[in-house]
C-alpha positions as CSV (number, residue, x, y, z in Angstrom):
1,M,-10.3,-33.0,-40.6
2,D,-12.5,-30.3,-42.2
3,E,-10.4,-28.3,-44.7
4,A,-12.0,-25.1,-43.3
5,F,-10.1,-25.8,-40.1
6,P,-6.5,-26.6,-41.0
7,F,-5.5,-26.9,-37.4
8,Y,-6.7,-28.9,-34.4
9,L,-9.4,-27.2,-32.3
10,P,-9.0,-28.1,-28.7
11,P,-12.2,-29.0,-26.7
12,E,-11.5,-26.5,-23.8
13,P,-13.7,-23.4,-24.2
14,E,-10.8,-21.1,-23.3
15,L,-8.6,-22.6,-26.0
16,L,-11.4,-22.6,-28.6
17,V,-11.8,-18.8,-28.1
18,L,-8.0,-18.2,-28.3
19,A,-7.7,-20.3,-31.4
20,F,-9.5,-17.5,-33.3
21,A,-7.7,-14.7,-31.5
22,A,-6.1,-12.2,-33.9
23,D,-3.7,-11.0,-31.2
24,H,-1.1,-13.5,-30.1
25,A,-0.7,-11.4,-26.9
26,E,-4.1,-12.7,-25.8
27,V,-2.7,-16.3,-25.9
28,L,0.3,-15.3,-23.8
29,K,-1.9,-13.4,-21.3
30,E,-4.1,-16.5,-20.9
31,F,-1.0,-18.7,-20.5
32,H,0.4,-16.5,-17.8
33,E,-2.9,-16.4,-16.0
34,T,-3.2,-20.2,-16.3
35,C,0.2,-20.5,-14.6
36,A,-0.9,-18.2,-11.8
37,R,-4.0,-20.2,-11.2
38,G,-2.0,-23.5,-11.2
39,Q,-4.0,-25.1,-14.0
40,L,-1.2,-27.5,-15.2
41,H,-3.4,-29.4,-17.6
42,L,-4.5,-26.3,-19.4
43,A,-1.0,-24.8,-19.4
44,R,0.2,-28.0,-21.2
45,R,-2.6,-27.8,-23.8
46,L,-1.8,-24.1,-24.5
47,A,1.9,-24.7,-24.9
48,A,1.2,-27.6,-27.3
49,V,-1.6,-26.0,-29.4
50,F,0.2,-22.6,-29.8
51,D,3.7,-24.0,-29.9
52,L,4.9,-21.8,-27.1
53,T,8.7,-21.5,-26.4
54,A,10.8,-20.3,-23.5
55,K,10.6,-16.8,-24.9
56,N,6.9,-16.9,-24.5
57,T,7.1,-17.5,-20.7
58,H,8.0,-13.8,-20.4
59,F,5.2,-11.4,-20.8
60,A,4.3,-7.9,-19.6
61,N,7.4,-7.5,-17.3
62,T,6.8,-10.8,-15.5
63,S,7.3,-14.5,-16.2
64,S,5.2,-17.6,-16.0
65,L,7.7,-19.1,-13.6
66,G,7.5,-16.1,-11.3
67,L,3.7,-16.2,-11.2
68,A,3.8,-19.9,-10.4
69,C,6.2,-19.3,-7.6
70,K,4.2,-16.3,-6.3
71,Y,1.2,-18.4,-5.8
72,G,2.9,-21.6,-4.6
73,R,2.3,-23.6,-7.7
74,F,5.1,-26.1,-7.1
75,E,4.1,-28.7,-9.7
76,L,3.6,-26.1,-12.4
77,A,6.9,-24.5,-11.6
78,H,8.6,-27.8,-12.1
79,W,6.9,-28.4,-15.4
80,L,7.8,-24.9,-16.7
81,A,11.4,-25.4,-15.9
82,D,11.6,-28.8,-17.5
83,H,9.3,-28.3,-20.5
84,F,10.9,-25.0,-21.6
85,S,14.4,-25.9,-20.5
86,L,14.6,-22.7,-18.5
87,T,18.0,-21.5,-17.5
88,V,19.3,-19.2,-14.7
89,E,19.2,-16.3,-17.3
90,D,15.5,-16.8,-17.7
91,V,15.1,-16.5,-14.0
92,R,17.3,-13.3,-13.8
93,A,15.5,-11.7,-16.8
94,E,12.7,-10.5,-14.4
95,K,13.6,-7.7,-12.0
96,N,11.7,-9.2,-9.1
97,H,12.4,-12.8,-10.2
98,A,11.0,-16.1,-9.1
99,L,13.1,-16.3,-6.0
100,C,11.6,-13.0,-4.8
101,H,8.1,-14.3,-5.4
102,A,8.7,-17.6,-3.7
103,C,10.1,-15.9,-0.6
104,E,7.3,-13.3,-0.6
105,G,4.8,-16.1,-0.4
106,G,6.7,-17.9,2.3
107,Y,7.2,-21.1,0.2
108,L,10.3,-22.6,1.7
109,E,10.2,-25.8,-0.5
110,L,10.0,-23.6,-3.6
111,T,12.8,-21.4,-2.4
112,R,15.1,-24.3,-1.9
113,W,14.2,-25.9,-5.2
114,L,14.8,-22.6,-7.2
115,V,18.2,-22.1,-5.7
116,G,19.2,-25.7,-6.4
117,R,17.6,-26.1,-9.8
118,F,19.1,-22.9,-11.3
119,G,22.2,-22.6,-9.2
120,L,21.3,-19.2,-7.8
121,T,24.0,-17.4,-5.9
122,V,24.2,-14.8,-3.1
123,G,24.1,-12.1,-5.9
124,D,20.7,-13.4,-6.9
125,A,19.5,-13.2,-3.3
126,R,20.5,-9.6,-3.2
127,T,18.4,-8.5,-6.2
128,G,14.9,-7.1,-6.5
129,E,13.3,-3.9,-5.4
130,N,13.2,-4.9,-1.8
131,F,15.9,-7.6,-1.7
132,V,15.0,-11.3,-1.5
133,F,15.8,-11.6,2.2
134,R,13.3,-8.9,3.2
135,Y,10.6,-10.6,1.1
136,A,11.2,-13.7,3.2
137,C,11.0,-11.7,6.5
138,S,7.5,-10.4,5.5
139,T,6.0,-13.9,5.7
140,G,7.8,-15.9,8.4
141,Q,11.0,-17.4,9.7
142,G,11.3,-20.5,7.5
143,A,12.6,-19.0,4.2
144,A,14.4,-16.2,6.0
145,R,16.4,-18.5,8.3
146,W,17.3,-20.8,5.3
147,L,18.4,-17.9,3.1
148,A,20.5,-16.4,5.9
149,G,22.3,-19.7,6.5
150,H,22.6,-20.8,2.9
151,F,24.0,-17.6,1.6
152,G,25.8,-16.4,4.7
153,L,24.0,-13.1,4.8
154,T,25.3,-10.3,7.0
155,A,23.9,-7.4,9.0
156,E,24.4,-5.2,6.0
157,D,22.2,-7.4,4.0
158,A,19.5,-7.0,6.7
159,R,19.9,-3.2,6.6
160,S,20.3,-2.4,2.9
161,C,17.8,-0.7,0.7
162,H,14.9,1.5,1.8
163,N,13.1,-0.9,4.2
164,S,15.2,-3.0,6.5
165,A,14.4,-6.7,7.3
166,L,13.5,-5.7,10.9
167,R,11.0,-3.1,9.8
168,I,9.4,-5.3,7.2
169,A,8.9,-8.1,9.7
170,I,7.4,-5.7,12.2
171,E,5.0,-4.1,9.7
172,N,3.7,-7.5,8.7
173,G,3.1,-8.5,12.3
174,H,5.9,-11.1,12.7
175,Q,7.4,-10.2,16.0
176,G,9.1,-13.6,16.2
177,V,10.9,-12.9,13.0
178,A,11.8,-9.4,14.2
179,R,13.3,-10.9,17.4
180,W,15.3,-13.4,15.4
181,V,16.6,-10.7,12.9
182,A,17.7,-8.5,15.8
183,D,19.6,-11.3,17.5
184,R,20.9,-13.0,14.4
185,F,22.5,-9.8,12.9
186,G,23.3,-7.9,16.1
187,L,21.2,-4.9,15.2
188,T,21.5,-1.7,17.2
189,A,19.3,1.2,18.3
190,E,20.1,3.0,15.1
191,D,18.6,0.2,13.1
192,A,15.6,0.0,15.4
193,S,14.6,3.7,15.4
194,F,13.4,3.5,11.8
195,S,11.6,0.2,12.6
196,L,9.8,2.0,15.5
197,Q,8.0,4.1,12.9
198,G,7.0,0.9,11.1
199,A,5.4,-0.3,14.3
200,C,3.5,2.9,14.8
201,M,2.3,3.0,11.2
202,S,1.0,-0.6,11.3
203,D,-0.6,0.0,14.8
204,R,1.4,-2.6,16.7
205,L,1.7,-1.3,20.3
206,G,3.1,-4.6,21.7
207,T,5.9,-4.5,19.1
208,A,6.7,-0.8,19.8
209,R,7.0,-1.7,23.5
210,W,9.4,-4.5,22.7
211,L,11.5,-2.4,20.4
212,T,11.8,0.4,23.0
213,G,12.8,-2.0,25.7
214,R,15.1,-4.2,23.6
215,F,17.1,-1.3,22.1
216,R,16.5,1.2,24.9
217,L,15.2,3.8,22.5
218,T,15.1,7.5,23.6
219,V,13.1,10.5,22.5
220,D,15.8,11.3,20.0
221,D,15.2,8.0,18.3
222,A,11.5,8.7,18.2
223,R,12.2,12.1,16.5
224,T,14.7,10.9,13.8
225,D,12.3,10.4,10.9
226,Y,10.7,13.2,8.9
227,N,7.2,11.9,9.6
228,S,6.5,12.1,13.3
229,I,5.7,8.8,14.9
230,L,2.9,10.5,16.8
231,R,1.3,11.4,13.5
232,D,1.6,7.8,12.4
233,V,-0.2,6.6,15.5
234,C,-2.8,9.3,15.2
235,S,-3.6,8.2,11.6
236,N,-4.8,4.8,13.1
237,G,-6.9,6.5,15.8
238,N,-5.4,4.3,18.6
239,L,-5.8,6.4,21.8
240,D,-4.0,3.8,24.0
241,F,-1.0,3.8,21.6
242,A,-0.9,7.6,21.6
243,C,-1.1,7.8,25.4
244,W,1.8,5.3,25.8
245,L,3.9,7.0,23.1
246,V,3.6,10.5,24.7
247,G,4.2,9.2,28.2
248,R,7.1,6.9,27.3
249,F,9.1,9.4,25.3
250,G,7.9,12.6,27.0
251,L,6.6,14.1,23.8
252,T,5.6,17.8,23.9
253,A,3.2,20.1,22.2
254,E,6.0,21.0,19.7
255,D,6.1,17.3,18.7
256,A,2.4,17.4,18.1
257,R,2.7,20.6,16.0
258,T,5.7,19.4,14.0
259,G,4.1,16.2,13.1
260,D,0.6,17.6,12.2
261,A,-0.9,15.2,14.7
262,L,-4.1,17.2,15.2
263,F,-4.7,17.6,11.5
264,T,-4.2,13.9,11.0
265,T,-6.7,12.9,13.6
266,C,-9.4,15.2,12.2
267,A,-8.7,14.3,8.6
268,Y,-9.1,10.6,9.3
269,G,-12.2,10.8,11.5
270,C,-10.5,10.2,14.9
271,L,-12.5,12.7,16.9
272,G,-11.8,11.1,20.4
273,L,-8.1,11.3,19.8
274,A,-8.3,14.8,18.5
275,R,-10.1,15.9,21.7
276,W,-7.4,14.2,23.7
277,L,-4.6,15.9,21.8
278,A,-6.1,19.3,22.2
279,A,-6.5,18.9,25.9
280,R,-3.2,17.1,26.6
281,F,-1.1,19.7,24.8
282,D,-3.3,22.7,25.5
283,L,-3.3,23.5,21.8
284,A,-4.3,27.0,20.7
285,P,-6.2,28.3,17.7
286,A,-2.9,29.0,16.0
287,D,-1.9,25.4,16.2
288,A,-5.1,24.4,14.4
289,R,-5.4,27.2,11.9
290,A,-2.3,26.3,9.9
291,H,-3.8,23.0,8.9
292,A,-7.5,23.6,9.1
293,N,-7.9,23.7,5.4
294,C,-6.1,20.4,4.8
295,A,-8.2,18.7,7.5
296,L,-11.4,20.0,5.9
297,R,-10.3,18.8,2.5
298,T,-9.3,15.4,3.6
299,A,-12.4,15.0,5.8
300,C,-14.5,15.6,2.7
301,R,-12.6,13.0,0.8
302,Y,-13.2,10.3,3.4
303,G,-16.6,11.6,4.6
304,N,-15.3,12.4,8.1
305,L,-16.7,15.8,8.5
306,R,-17.6,15.6,12.3
307,P,-14.0,16.0,13.4
308,A,-13.5,18.8,10.9
309,R,-16.5,20.6,12.3
310,W,-15.2,20.1,15.8
311,L,-11.9,21.6,14.7
312,A,-13.7,24.7,13.4
313,D,-15.8,25.0,16.5
314,R,-13.1,24.2,19.1
315,F,-10.7,26.8,17.7
316,G,-13.1,29.3,16.3
317,L,-12.1,29.0,12.7
318,A,-13.9,31.0,10.1
319,A,-14.3,30.7,6.3
320,E,-11.2,32.8,5.8
321,D,-9.1,30.1,7.5
322,A,-10.2,27.5,5.0
323,R,-11.2,29.5,2.0
324,A,-8.1,28.5,0.0
325,E,-9.3,24.8,0.1
326,L,-13.0,25.3,-0.1
327,N,-13.2,24.7,-3.8
328,D,-11.2,21.5,-3.5
329,A,-13.3,20.5,-0.5
330,Q,-16.6,21.0,-2.4
331,H,-15.2,19.2,-5.4
332,L,-14.1,16.2,-3.3
333,A,-17.5,16.1,-1.6
334,S,-19.5,16.4,-4.8
335,S,-17.4,13.9,-6.8
336,R,-18.2,11.3,-4.1
337,G,-21.9,12.1,-3.8
338,R,-21.7,13.6,-0.3
339,L,-24.6,16.0,-0.5
340,G,-24.9,16.2,3.3
341,I,-21.3,17.4,3.5
342,M,-21.9,20.0,0.9
343,N,-24.8,21.5,3.0
344,V,-22.7,21.4,6.1
345,L,-19.9,23.3,4.4
346,V,-22.3,26.0,3.3
347,V,-24.0,26.4,6.7
348,R,-20.9,26.1,8.9
349,F,-18.8,28.6,6.9
350,C,-21.7,30.8,5.7
351,L,-20.6,30.3,2.1
352,T,-22.1,32.3,-0.7
353,P,-22.5,31.3,-4.3
354,A,-19.4,33.3,-5.1
355,D,-17.3,31.2,-2.7
356,M,-18.2,28.0,-4.5
357,R,-18.3,29.1,-8.1
358,G,-14.6,28.3,-8.7
359,G,-14.4,24.8,-10.2
360,N,-18.1,24.3,-10.2
361,H,-18.4,23.0,-13.7
362,R,-15.6,20.5,-13.0
363,A,-17.2,19.4,-9.8
364,A,-20.7,19.1,-11.3
365,R,-19.4,17.3,-14.3
366,E,-17.5,14.7,-12.2
367,A,-20.5,14.2,-9.9
368,R,-22.7,13.6,-13.0
369,D,-20.2,11.2,-14.5
370,R,-20.2,9.2,-11.3
371,G,-23.9,9.0,-11.2
372,H,-24.4,11.6,-8.4
373,R,-27.1,13.7,-10.2
374,A,-28.6,15.2,-7.1
375,V,-25.3,16.6,-6.1
376,A,-24.7,18.1,-9.5
377,R,-28.1,19.7,-9.6
378,W,-27.6,21.1,-6.1
379,L,-24.3,22.7,-7.1
380,E,-25.7,24.2,-10.2
381,G,-28.8,25.5,-8.3
382,F,-26.8,27.0,-5.4
383,T,-24.2,28.7,-7.6
384,G,-26.6,29.9,-10.2
385,L,-24.4,28.7,-13.0
386,P,-25.9,26.9,-16.1
387,P,-25.8,23.1,-16.1
388,A,-22.5,21.6,-17.1
389,G,-24.2,19.1,-19.3
390,S,-27.6,17.5,-20.0
391,F,-28.8,14.5,-17.9
């Protein structure tokens, strides 16, 4: 061996580069990414060349075993556990540990192996930001059924923490899992009302119908959450869902006002639904004026100005109704290179240079930084202010 190279240089290009890395963190990062990719041969070479230990399997608030389980790398997970003699404490060191990742991916075989290999208990199944059982419900019935039977989980386990198992199953489109959870744990209408919002947010009309019939939900159940379910439906632009929701629960104009449904439809470009809401609830200018500025700002952010223009025309809004947000609106439009929207703002609201001078340098600078030179020049030309910087 050449004396200039007192250690063995591996033939793999990835290892050759890492052999000269000054920062050992680069080696650990590559090892973790290798485990996530399931490259067992390369992981073995890294561990041998750089003399990695069990401590090195933890890096940047995650673990190699957790990553292997997250992506279903069964063979690599086996090798990690045996090669580094990992213990249950190594598994528990990560907040959302390997069992969470295996359940989240729906890997029943890995889930069973982890519990048996490390002797995990019901306490381990109740850890994590969203609780292991709910991770399992997000992917399918296999791991969820096994966990419930193996650990003897109760209705409280299905309800605990912010998102219930029922809601998570619904939001991920697993109505079969939702039915099983409801029957297995004897859930009530109180449990389902929060899940109804999940069905509305994820645009699942069929599941909302099932929930309403299964638990005999009433208009009070539909109004329990701070965010109106009508607003959630409007954010998806589903007119059929909105029609069913209003008819099924007898929602009123007050529900539309409280939940900012009209603002939401305009802000997210759902013009047809906005027209329907205005006609269905006979909304007045006062109903639109309170949120016209927010609708305008959000429309500029997402490039959905047609509904915002309709809002202004339908309810006779003037610049004064949106003046408080015009600077933010022009900044959002300019930073995203929406020159057409900038012109519409000026024409529709009869804006003057004085109206748009506030924050002009900030808007022009951000437009230039993002490569929207035409927008930056237009801003500077319209407002009469000197350029914020050279091009």
